[in-house]
C-alpha positions as CSV (number, residue, x, y, z in Angstrom):
1,M,4.7,7.3,26.5
2,P,5.8,4.0,25.0
3,G,2.3,3.4,23.5
4,F,2.5,6.7,21.6
5,D,6.0,6.0,20.4
6,R,5.0,2.6,19.1
7,L,2.0,4.1,17.3
8,A,4.1,6.9,15.8
9,R,6.7,4.3,14.6
10,K,3.9,2.1,13.0
11,A,2.4,5.2,11.3
12,S,5.8,6.1,9.9
13,E,6.4,2.6,8.7
14,A,3.0,2.6,6.9
15,R,3.8,5.9,5.2
16,S,7.1,4.5,4.0
17,L,5.6,1.3,2.7
18,T,2.9,3.2,1.0
19,S,5.5,5.4,-0.8
20,R,7.4,2.3,-1.9
21,V,4.3,0.6,-3.2
22,Q,3.3,3.8,-5.1
23,A,6.8,4.1,-6.6
24,E,6.6,0.6,-8.0
25,L,3.2,1.0,-9.6
26,P,2.5,2.7,-13.0
27,E,2.2,6.5,-12.7
28,T,-1.5,6.5,-13.5
29,V,-2.3,4.2,-10.5
30,R,-0.1,5.9,-7.9
31,A,-2.5,8.7,-6.8
32,H,-5.2,6.1,-6.2
33,V,-3.3,4.1,-3.6
34,L,-4.4,5.5,-0.2
35,S,-2.2,3.3,2.0
36,A,-0.3,0.0,2.2
37,S,0.4,-2.2,5.2
38,R,1.6,-5.6,6.1
39,R,-0.7,-8.2,7.7
40,E,1.7,-10.9,8.6
41,D,3.1,-12.1,5.3
42,D,0.5,-10.4,3.2
43,L,0.7,-6.9,1.6
44,V,-2.6,-5.0,1.9
45,V,-3.0,-2.1,-0.5
46,I,-6.0,0.3,0.0
47,V,-7.2,2.1,-3.1
48,D,-9.9,4.6,-3.7
49,S,-12.2,2.7,-6.1
50,A,-12.9,-0.7,-7.5
51,A,-11.6,0.3,-10.9
52,W,-8.2,1.0,-9.5
53,S,-8.2,-2.1,-7.4
54,A,-8.3,-4.2,-10.6
55,R,-5.2,-2.4,-11.9
56,V,-3.3,-3.0,-8.6
57,R,-4.4,-6.6,-8.6
58,Y,-3.2,-7.0,-12.2
59,A,0.2,-5.5,-11.2
60,G,0.4,-7.6,-8.0
61,R,2.9,-10.3,-9.1
62,R,5.3,-7.7,-10.5
63,L,4.8,-5.4,-7.4
64,K,5.5,-8.3,-5.1
65,A,8.7,-9.2,-6.9
66,Q,10.0,-5.6,-7.1
67,L,9.3,-5.0,-3.4
68,E,11.1,-8.2,-2.4
69,A,14.0,-7.4,-4.6
70,A,14.3,-4.0,-2.9
71,G,14.5,-5.7,0.5
72,E,10.9,-6.0,1.7
73,P,10.4,-9.2,3.7
74,R,8.7,-12.1,1.8
75,I,5.2,-11.3,0.6
76,T,2.8,-14.3,0.4
77,K,0.1,-12.4,-1.4
78,V,-1.0,-8.9,-2.4
79,R,-4.5,-8.1,-1.1
80,V,-6.3,-5.1,-2.5
81,K,-9.2,-3.3,-0.6
82,V,-11.3,-0.4,-1.7
83,R,-12.0,2.6,0.6
84,G,-13.4,5.8,-0.8
85,K,-11.4,9.0,-0.3
86,A,-12.4,11.1,2.7
87,L,-15.0,13.8,2.1
88,G,-13.5,17.2,1.7
89,D,-10.0,16.1,0.7
90,G,-10.2,18.2,-2.5
91,R,-10.0,15.4,-5.0
């Protein structure tokens, strides 16, 4: 099952990156970050509303510098996208 193993590895990497991104953001913003991933040299952060996307964009330069200082490969830019939370998630 090489395809499944690759998918599982990518999912694990995405969870790890999401956790690192959340840890570098202000506490009030962390819960609104749904996921983070890499698209080539860009960091893509998914948040749950436009209001929180503005906060993440504002923190983008600092976030980029902190992640790179912690060993994340070079980030060209931080892109923020909005996706609502799934229905029935209790929030």
